[in-house]
C-alpha positions as a LaTeX table, in Angstrom:
\begin{tabular}{lrrr}
\hline
Residue & $x$ (\AA) & $y$ (\AA) & $z$ (\AA) \\
\hline
Met1 & 46.24 & $-56.75$ & $-97.69$ \\
Lys2 & 44.27 & $-59.77$ & $-98.92$ \\
Leu3 & 45.80 & $-63.09$ & $-98.04$ \\
Thr4 & 44.12 & $-64.91$ & $-100.91$ \\
Ser5 & 43.87 & $-63.84$ & $-104.52$ \\
Lys6 & 40.55 & $-63.58$ & $-106.35$ \\
Ile7 & 42.15 & $-63.79$ & $-109.80$ \\
Phe8 & 41.97 & $-67.22$ & $-111.44$ \\
Lys9 & 42.86 & $-68.41$ & $-114.92$ \\
Pro10 & 39.88 & $-69.74$ & $-116.95$ \\
Ala11 & 41.30 & $-73.26$ & $-117.02$ \\
Val12 & 41.53 & $-73.34$ & $-113.25$ \\
Met13 & 37.98 & $-72.06$ & $-112.97$ \\
Ala14 & 36.77 & $-74.81$ & $-115.26$ \\
Phe15 & 38.61 & $-77.42$ & $-113.21$ \\
Leu16 & 37.09 & $-76.14$ & $-109.98$ \\
Ala17 & 33.62 & $-76.10$ & $-111.51$ \\
Leu18 & 34.00 & $-79.71$ & $-112.67$ \\
Gly19 & 35.23 & $-80.68$ & $-109.22$ \\
Met20 & 32.21 & $-79.09$ & $-107.57$ \\
Phe21 & 29.81 & $-81.27$ & $-109.57$ \\
Ala22 & 31.81 & $-84.38$ & $-108.76$ \\
Cys23 & 31.84 & $-83.82$ & $-104.97$ \\
Asn24 & 29.17 & $-84.35$ & $-102.40$ \\
Asp25 & 28.44 & $-82.14$ & $-99.39$ \\
Asp26 & 30.99 & $-83.95$ & $-97.23$ \\
Asp27 & 33.79 & $-82.57$ & $-99.38$ \\
Asp28 & 33.03 & $-79.01$ & $-98.30$ \\
Ala29 & 35.38 & $-79.53$ & $-95.39$ \\
Asn30 & 38.27 & $-79.73$ & $-97.85$ \\
Val31 & 37.64 & $-76.27$ & $-99.33$ \\
Pro32 & 40.30 & $-73.87$ & $-97.96$ \\
Met33 & 38.92 & $-71.17$ & $-95.65$ \\
Val34 & 39.54 & $-67.55$ & $-96.60$ \\
Glu35 & 41.45 & $-66.05$ & $-93.69$ \\
Asp36 & 40.57 & $-62.63$ & $-92.36$ \\
Asn37 & 43.28 & $-60.00$ & $-92.03$ \\
Thr38 & 41.66 & $-57.14$ & $-90.17$ \\
Ile39 & 43.36 & $-54.39$ & $-88.19$ \\
Ala40 & 42.75 & $-56.41$ & $-85.04$ \\
Asp41 & 44.19 & $-59.54$ & $-86.68$ \\
Phe42 & 47.33 & $-57.73$ & $-87.79$ \\
Val43 & 47.95 & $-56.28$ & $-84.35$ \\
Ser44 & 47.26 & $-59.51$ & $-82.47$ \\
Thr45 & 49.57 & $-61.61$ & $-84.66$ \\
Asn46 & 52.48 & $-59.15$ & $-84.78$ \\
Asp47 & 54.81 & $-59.34$ & $-81.79$ \\
Asn48 & 55.82 & $-55.68$ & $-82.20$ \\
Tyr49 & 52.27 & $-54.65$ & $-81.36$ \\
Ser50 & 51.46 & $-56.95$ & $-78.44$ \\
Ser51 & 51.02 & $-53.95$ & $-76.12$ \\
Leu52 & 48.61 & $-52.34$ & $-78.57$ \\
Ala53 & 46.70 & $-55.60$ & $-78.82$ \\
Ala54 & 46.46 & $-55.83$ & $-75.03$ \\
Ala55 & 45.35 & $-52.20$ & $-74.80$ \\
Leu56 & 42.62 & $-52.71$ & $-77.41$ \\
Glu57 & 41.37 & $-55.74$ & $-75.50$ \\
Ala58 & 41.38 & $-53.89$ & $-72.18$ \\
Ala59 & 39.47 & $-50.95$ & $-73.70$ \\
Asp60 & 36.96 & $-53.25$ & $-75.43$ \\
Leu61 & 37.95 & $-51.97$ & $-78.87$ \\
Thr62 & 39.18 & $-55.20$ & $-80.47$ \\
Ser63 & 35.78 & $-56.01$ & $-81.97$ \\
Thr64 & 35.52 & $-52.48$ & $-83.39$ \\
Leu65 & 38.73 & $-52.99$ & $-85.38$ \\
Asp66 & 37.80 & $-56.55$ & $-86.31$ \\
Gly67 & 34.71 & $-55.69$ & $-88.35$ \\
Thr68 & 34.07 & $-54.53$ & $-91.90$ \\
Thr69 & 33.97 & $-50.76$ & $-91.27$ \\
Lys70 & 37.02 & $-49.08$ & $-92.80$ \\
Tyr71 & 39.46 & $-47.29$ & $-90.48$ \\
Thr72 & 42.91 & $-45.74$ & $-90.58$ \\
Val73 & 45.03 & $-46.52$ & $-87.53$ \\
Phe74 & 48.30 & $-44.92$ & $-86.45$ \\
Ala75 & 49.75 & $-47.89$ & $-84.58$ \\
Pro76 & 52.31 & $-47.42$ & $-81.77$ \\
Asn77 & 54.71 & $-50.29$ & $-81.20$ \\
Asn78 & 55.64 & $-51.87$ & $-77.86$ \\
Glu79 & 58.50 & $-49.46$ & $-77.21$ \\
Ala80 & 56.15 & $-46.51$ & $-77.74$ \\
Phe81 & 53.75 & $-47.92$ & $-75.14$ \\
Ser82 & 56.57 & $-48.47$ & $-72.65$ \\
Glu83 & 57.63 & $-44.83$ & $-73.02$ \\
Phe84 & 54.02 & $-43.65$ & $-72.69$ \\
Leu85 & 53.52 & $-45.58$ & $-69.46$ \\
Ala86 & 56.77 & $-44.29$ & $-67.97$ \\
Ala87 & 56.07 & $-40.69$ & $-68.98$ \\
Asn88 & 52.67 & $-40.82$ & $-67.29$ \\
Asn89 & 53.86 & $-42.64$ & $-64.14$ \\
Phe90 & 52.06 & $-45.90$ & $-64.85$ \\
Asp91 & 53.84 & $-49.12$ & $-63.94$ \\
Ala92 & 51.74 & $-51.25$ & $-66.28$ \\
Leu93 & 48.96 & $-51.02$ & $-68.84$ \\
Asp94 & 46.47 & $-52.21$ & $-66.22$ \\
Asp95 & 47.17 & $-49.05$ & $-64.20$ \\
Val96 & 45.73 & $-46.79$ & $-66.91$ \\
Pro97 & 42.05 & $-46.01$ & $-66.23$ \\
Val98 & 39.98 & $-47.81$ & $-68.86$ \\
Asp99 & 38.05 & $-44.71$ & $-69.90$ \\
Val100 & 41.31 & $-42.81$ & $-70.42$ \\
Leu101 & 42.92 & $-45.72$ & $-72.25$ \\
Lys102 & 39.94 & $-45.99$ & $-74.59$ \\
Gln103 & 40.15 & $-42.34$ & $-75.59$ \\
Val104 & 43.94 & $-42.50$ & $-76.03$ \\
Leu105 & 43.51 & $-45.45$ & $-78.38$ \\
Leu106 & 40.68 & $-43.77$ & $-80.30$ \\
Asn107 & 43.02 & $-40.80$ & $-80.72$ \\
His108 & 44.98 & $-43.04$ & $-83.11$ \\
Val109 & 41.96 & $-43.94$ & $-85.25$ \\
Gln110 & 40.24 & $-42.13$ & $-88.13$ \\
Met111 & 37.16 & $-43.17$ & $-90.06$ \\
Gly112 & 37.85 & $-44.36$ & $-93.61$ \\
Glu113 & 41.02 & $-45.29$ & $-95.44$ \\
Ile114 & 43.74 & $-42.63$ & $-95.58$ \\
Met115 & 46.82 & $-43.57$ & $-97.58$ \\
Ala116 & 50.09 & $-41.78$ & $-96.86$ \\
Ala117 & 49.85 & $-39.90$ & $-100.16$ \\
Asp118 & 46.51 & $-38.47$ & $-99.01$ \\
Leu119 & 47.96 & $-36.98$ & $-95.83$ \\
Ser120 & 48.65 & $-33.25$ & $-95.99$ \\
Thr121 & 49.68 & $-30.64$ & $-93.46$ \\
Gly122 & 46.67 & $-29.53$ & $-91.45$ \\
Tyr123 & 44.01 & $-30.80$ & $-89.09$ \\
Ile124 & 41.95 & $-33.97$ & $-89.21$ \\
Glu125 & 39.65 & $-35.53$ & $-86.61$ \\
Ser126 & 40.44 & $-38.58$ & $-84.56$ \\
Met127 & 37.67 & $-40.72$ & $-83.08$ \\
Ala128 & 38.55 & $-39.65$ & $-79.52$ \\
Lys129 & 36.53 & $-37.25$ & $-77.42$ \\
Gly130 & 37.43 & $-35.17$ & $-74.39$ \\
Pro131 & 35.53 & $-33.74$ & $-71.43$ \\
Ala132 & 35.18 & $-30.27$ & $-72.97$ \\
Ser133 & 32.94 & $-31.28$ & $-75.87$ \\
Asp134 & 31.05 & $-34.11$ & $-77.53$ \\
Glu135 & 32.93 & $-33.31$ & $-80.75$ \\
Asn136 & 35.87 & $-35.43$ & $-81.86$ \\
Leu137 & 39.35 & $-34.27$ & $-80.94$ \\
Ser138 & 41.51 & $-32.64$ & $-83.59$ \\
Met139 & 44.83 & $-34.03$ & $-84.76$ \\
Tyr140 & 47.55 & $-31.94$ & $-86.39$ \\
Ile141 & 49.40 & $-33.59$ & $-89.28$ \\
Asn142 & 52.70 & $-32.04$ & $-90.36$ \\
Val143 & 53.98 & $-33.47$ & $-93.63$ \\
Gly144 & 57.65 & $-32.74$ & $-94.34$ \\
Asp145 & 60.58 & $-35.10$ & $-94.61$ \\
Asn146 & 58.47 & $-37.25$ & $-92.27$ \\
Val147 & 54.84 & $-37.27$ & $-91.22$ \\
Val148 & 54.60 & $-36.00$ & $-87.63$ \\
Ile149 & 51.37 & $-36.11$ & $-85.62$ \\
Asn150 & 50.61 & $-33.52$ & $-82.92$ \\
Gly151 & 54.31 & $-32.67$ & $-82.87$ \\
Val152 & 55.22 & $-35.85$ & $-80.98$ \\
Ser153 & 54.70 & $-38.99$ & $-83.03$ \\
Thr154 & 56.46 & $-39.80$ & $-86.31$ \\
Val155 & 55.15 & $-42.23$ & $-88.90$ \\
Thr156 & 57.80 & $-44.92$ & $-89.45$ \\
Thr157 & 56.00 & $-47.30$ & $-91.83$ \\
Thr158 & 53.15 & $-46.35$ & $-94.13$ \\
Asn159 & 50.30 & $-48.01$ & $-95.99$ \\
Ile160 & 50.00 & $-51.40$ & $-94.32$ \\
Glu161 & 46.83 & $-52.55$ & $-96.09$ \\
Val162 & 44.42 & $-54.86$ & $-94.30$ \\
Asp163 & 40.88 & $-55.97$ & $-95.03$ \\
Asn164 & 39.19 & $-53.19$ & $-93.10$ \\
Gly165 & 41.56 & $-50.29$ & $-93.55$ \\
Ile166 & 45.06 & $-48.87$ & $-93.45$ \\
Ile167 & 47.72 & $-48.99$ & $-90.73$ \\
His168 & 50.58 & $-46.51$ & $-90.39$ \\
Ala169 & 53.18 & $-47.43$ & $-87.77$ \\
Val170 & 54.23 & $-44.61$ & $-85.40$ \\
Asp171 & 57.05 & $-44.30$ & $-82.88$ \\
Gln172 & 55.16 & $-42.63$ & $-80.03$ \\
Val173 & 51.75 & $-42.94$ & $-78.45$ \\
Ile174 & 49.69 & $-39.90$ & $-79.48$ \\
Gly175 & 48.51 & $-38.48$ & $-76.17$ \\
Leu176 & 45.23 & $-36.64$ & $-75.74$ \\
Pro177 & 45.83 & $-33.01$ & $-76.81$ \\
Asp178 & 45.23 & $-29.95$ & $-74.65$ \\
Ile179 & 45.16 & $-26.38$ & $-75.96$ \\
Thr180 & 48.94 & $-26.02$ & $-75.75$ \\
Thr181 & 49.52 & $-29.20$ & $-77.78$ \\
Phe182 & 48.41 & $-27.43$ & $-80.93$ \\
Ala183 & 50.10 & $-24.13$ & $-80.06$ \\
Ile184 & 53.36 & $-26.10$ & $-79.92$ \\
Ala185 & 52.79 & $-28.53$ & $-82.79$ \\
Asp186 & 51.40 & $-26.12$ & $-85.39$ \\
Pro187 & 54.10 & $-23.75$ & $-86.73$ \\
Thr188 & 51.32 & $-21.31$ & $-87.63$ \\
Phe189 & 51.32 & $-20.45$ & $-83.91$ \\
Asp190 & 55.09 & $-20.17$ & $-83.36$ \\
Ile191 & 54.94 & $-16.49$ & $-82.36$ \\
Leu192 & 51.93 & $-17.11$ & $-80.13$ \\
Gln193 & 53.90 & $-19.85$ & $-78.38$ \\
Ala194 & 56.82 & $-17.44$ & $-77.92$ \\
Ala195 & 54.45 & $-14.83$ & $-76.50$ \\
Leu196 & 52.85 & $-17.26$ & $-74.04$ \\
Thr197 & 56.25 & $-18.23$ & $-72.67$ \\
Arg198 & 58.11 & $-14.90$ & $-72.92$ \\
Glu199 & 58.24 & $-14.17$ & $-69.19$ \\
Glu200 & 59.14 & $-16.68$ & $-66.48$ \\
Asp201 & 56.22 & $-15.54$ & $-64.34$ \\
Tyr202 & 53.66 & $-16.00$ & $-67.14$ \\
Thr203 & 51.24 & $-18.81$ & $-66.21$ \\
Phe204 & 49.45 & $-19.12$ & $-69.54$ \\
Val205 & 50.88 & $-22.54$ & $-70.38$ \\
Asp206 & 49.91 & $-24.01$ & $-67.02$ \\
Ile207 & 46.43 & $-22.54$ & $-67.32$ \\
Leu208 & 45.86 & $-23.72$ & $-70.89$ \\
Gln209 & 47.04 & $-27.22$ & $-70.04$ \\
Ser210 & 44.64 & $-27.49$ & $-67.12$ \\
Thr211 & 41.24 & $-29.10$ & $-66.76$ \\
Gly212 & 40.42 & $-27.29$ & $-63.52$ \\
Asp213 & 37.64 & $-24.88$ & $-62.62$ \\
Ala214 & 38.65 & $-22.32$ & $-65.25$ \\
Ser215 & 38.32 & $-24.82$ & $-68.10$ \\
Pro216 & 37.15 & $-25.43$ & $-70.72$ \\
Phe217 & 38.63 & $-22.59$ & $-72.73$ \\
Thr218 & 37.84 & $-20.95$ & $-76.02$ \\
Val219 & 41.00 & $-19.44$ & $-77.50$ \\
Phe220 & 41.03 & $-17.00$ & $-80.39$ \\
Ala221 & 44.60 & $-17.69$ & $-81.47$ \\
Pro222 & 46.46 & $-15.13$ & $-83.59$ \\
Thr223 & 48.58 & $-16.59$ & $-86.37$ \\
Asn224 & 52.18 & $-15.62$ & $-87.03$ \\
Asp225 & 51.01 & $-13.17$ & $-89.70$ \\
Ala226 & 48.66 & $-11.60$ & $-87.15$ \\
Phe227 & 51.54 & $-10.95$ & $-84.77$ \\
Val228 & 53.75 & $-9.56$ & $-87.54$ \\
Ala229 & 50.95 & $-7.14$ & $-88.43$ \\
Leu230 & 50.66 & $-6.13$ & $-84.76$ \\
Leu231 & 54.38 & $-5.37$ & $-84.52$ \\
Asp232 & 54.04 & $-3.15$ & $-87.59$ \\
Glu233 & 50.98 & $-1.47$ & $-86.11$ \\
Leu234 & 52.81 & $-0.76$ & $-82.85$ \\
Asp235 & 55.97 & 0.22 & $-84.75$ \\
Val236 & 58.17 & $-2.19$ & $-82.79$ \\
Asp237 & 60.64 & $-4.80$ & $-83.98$ \\
Ser238 & 59.78 & $-7.80$ & $-81.78$ \\
Leu239 & 57.69 & $-9.12$ & $-78.91$ \\
Asp240 & 60.49 & $-8.11$ & $-76.56$ \\
Asp241 & 59.71 & $-4.49$ & $-77.32$ \\
Ile242 & 56.19 & $-4.83$ & $-75.88$ \\
Asp243 & 55.76 & $-4.20$ & $-72.15$ \\
Ala244 & 55.38 & $-7.54$ & $-70.32$ \\
Asp245 & 52.22 & $-6.52$ & $-68.46$ \\
Leu246 & 50.63 & $-5.19$ & $-71.64$ \\
Leu247 & 51.48 & $-8.38$ & $-73.52$ \\
Ala248 & 49.94 & $-10.47$ & $-70.72$ \\
Thr249 & 46.77 & $-8.38$ & $-70.90$ \\
Val250 & 46.60 & $-8.77$ & $-74.67$ \\
Leu251 & 47.06 & $-12.55$ & $-74.47$ \\
Ser252 & 44.37 & $-12.86$ & $-71.79$ \\
Tyr253 & 42.03 & $-10.90$ & $-74.05$ \\
His254 & 42.05 & $-13.84$ & $-76.50$ \\
Val255 & 40.90 & $-16.44$ & $-73.98$ \\
Val256 & 37.35 & $-17.20$ & $-72.86$ \\
Ser257 & 37.17 & $-19.20$ & $-69.63$ \\
Gly258 & 34.56 & $-21.76$ & $-68.66$ \\
Asp259 & 33.07 & $-22.51$ & $-72.07$ \\
Asn260 & 33.94 & $-24.54$ & $-75.17$ \\
Val261 & 32.42 & $-22.25$ & $-77.81$ \\
Arg262 & 32.61 & $-23.79$ & $-81.27$ \\
Ala263 & 32.11 & $-21.80$ & $-84.46$ \\
Glu264 & 28.60 & $-23.15$ & $-84.95$ \\
Asp265 & 27.68 & $-21.78$ & $-81.50$ \\
Leu266 & 28.73 & $-18.23$ & $-82.37$ \\
Thr267 & 25.90 & $-15.84$ & $-83.23$ \\
Asp268 & 25.83 & $-12.42$ & $-84.82$ \\
Gly269 & 26.14 & $-9.67$ & $-82.24$ \\
Met270 & 27.21 & $-12.01$ & $-79.46$ \\
Met271 & 29.13 & $-10.22$ & $-76.71$ \\
Val272 & 31.82 & $-12.42$ & $-75.19$ \\
Thr273 & 33.61 & $-11.68$ & $-71.94$ \\
Thr274 & 37.26 & $-12.66$ & $-72.13$ \\
Phe275 & 39.61 & $-13.92$ & $-69.45$ \\
Glu276 & 39.85 & $-11.05$ & $-66.90$ \\
Thr277 & 40.32 & $-8.28$ & $-69.46$ \\
Gly278 & 37.23 & $-7.19$ & $-71.40$ \\
Glu279 & 34.71 & $-7.98$ & $-74.11$ \\
Ile280 & 34.73 & $-8.82$ & $-77.79$ \\
Thr281 & 31.84 & $-8.77$ & $-80.27$ \\
Ile282 & 31.16 & $-11.65$ & $-82.65$ \\
Asn283 & 29.96 & $-10.88$ & $-86.17$ \\
Val284 & 28.57 & $-13.75$ & $-88.26$ \\
Gly285 & 28.15 & $-13.29$ & $-92.00$ \\
Ala286 & 29.96 & $-14.80$ & $-94.96$ \\
Ser287 & 32.74 & $-15.34$ & $-92.42$ \\
Val288 & 33.06 & $-15.02$ & $-88.66$ \\
Thr289 & 34.76 & $-11.82$ & $-87.56$ \\
Ile290 & 35.56 & $-10.42$ & $-84.13$ \\
Thr291 & 35.50 & $-6.76$ & $-83.17$ \\
Asp292 & 37.67 & $-5.70$ & $-80.26$ \\
Glu293 & 37.15 & $-2.77$ & $-77.88$ \\
Asn294 & 39.14 & $-0.52$ & $-80.23$ \\
Glu295 & 36.78 & $-1.28$ & $-83.15$ \\
Arg296 & 39.49 & $-3.33$ & $-84.85$ \\
Thr297 & 38.30 & $-6.44$ & $-86.70$ \\
Ser298 & 39.82 & $-9.90$ & $-86.95$ \\
Thr299 & 38.61 & $-12.81$ & $-89.08$ \\
Val300 & 38.44 & $-16.44$ & $-88.02$ \\
Val301 & 40.60 & $-18.24$ & $-90.59$ \\
Leu302 & 40.54 & $-21.71$ & $-89.03$ \\
Pro303 & 37.69 & $-22.70$ & $-86.68$ \\
Asn304 & 37.14 & $-25.59$ & $-84.30$ \\
Val305 & 40.53 & $-27.02$ & $-83.45$ \\
Gln306 & 39.21 & $-29.22$ & $-80.66$ \\
Ala307 & 41.31 & $-30.16$ & $-77.63$ \\
Thr308 & 40.45 & $-32.01$ & $-74.45$ \\
Asn309 & 40.13 & $-28.80$ & $-72.44$ \\
Gly310 & 38.78 & $-26.39$ & $-75.03$ \\
Val311 & 38.69 & $-25.21$ & $-78.61$ \\
Ile312 & 40.92 & $-22.96$ & $-80.72$ \\
His313 & 39.86 & $-20.60$ & $-83.50$ \\
Ala314 & 42.78 & $-19.18$ & $-85.47$ \\
Ile315 & 42.40 & $-15.46$ & $-86.29$ \\
Asp316 & 44.25 & $-13.14$ & $-88.67$ \\
Gln317 & 44.61 & $-10.06$ & $-86.44$ \\
Val318 & 45.65 & $-9.68$ & $-82.81$ \\
Leu319 & 42.81 & $-8.32$ & $-80.65$ \\
Leu320 & 43.54 & $-5.33$ & $-78.42$ \\
Pro321 & 41.55 & $-4.44$ & $-75.30$ \\
Ala322 & 40.66 & $-0.84$ & $-74.52$ \\
Ser323 & 43.46 & 1.13 & $-72.94$ \\
Glu324 & 43.18 & 1.73 & $-69.21$ \\
Asp325 & 44.38 & 5.30 & $-69.65$ \\
\hline
\end{tabular}
């Protein structure tokens, strides 16, 4: 929001012009300065965002948000930072590793100006990056009664206009997303989430949250419609009707371990070994399709949902490995 107006009445303009001819150079000191109101200025002068201001300074990002490049920032308040520190066992902001803090902050920033009316349900990119890829991390926006980001942070105030962009206030720090973040946040994957957690001894969630030796992961994630079609194909009513060991094998068949394979890296005829269970064949044409060991075909309907520990490609059919019989 501009602090000074650029609209003047003609009479005032004439008066100012006359005054300019009547003054010497020494009078320049009396001309009011036009104050800047950048994202960095807004944060640093607003007591509710003193923690954010301190974090930006610690991560050497203040100058980035104090320039002329346009950004959209989802700004957590002080209470949100306090909850973030407590949840991650940090006593103070200074305890957060600077490289981690920088990426967390960049996970609240998008290039360009995005007004609230321009937000729609789906994925956008933040400016953060993770260890799995040089590509920017994805961010899931869910627009309903409120705007919710990655399933955890709700927009409380929209469209704070400043000189170099737009600020939307949020009530939680938006943590760096792992694979499970999007499985939980995106209702398109509700049945997948239920499948991953169906049995107490399933370890899928722990694995897909990890950044250990098995990561990064490439996950071909069936949508809700894909699971509904599978239940019809198997002539069962629900996931509970599928044998637990079989379901675990099927879920593992959708995960590739040790590689962050984005859609642009997929090639026609590529054979991909999945997590412990078999192979799939990639077909690249007008769209990317996947053929399973039963010659069934699934289409990638949403590629490149990037997380810190891997990438998700949503698919429209559940893949089935060859039977062991």
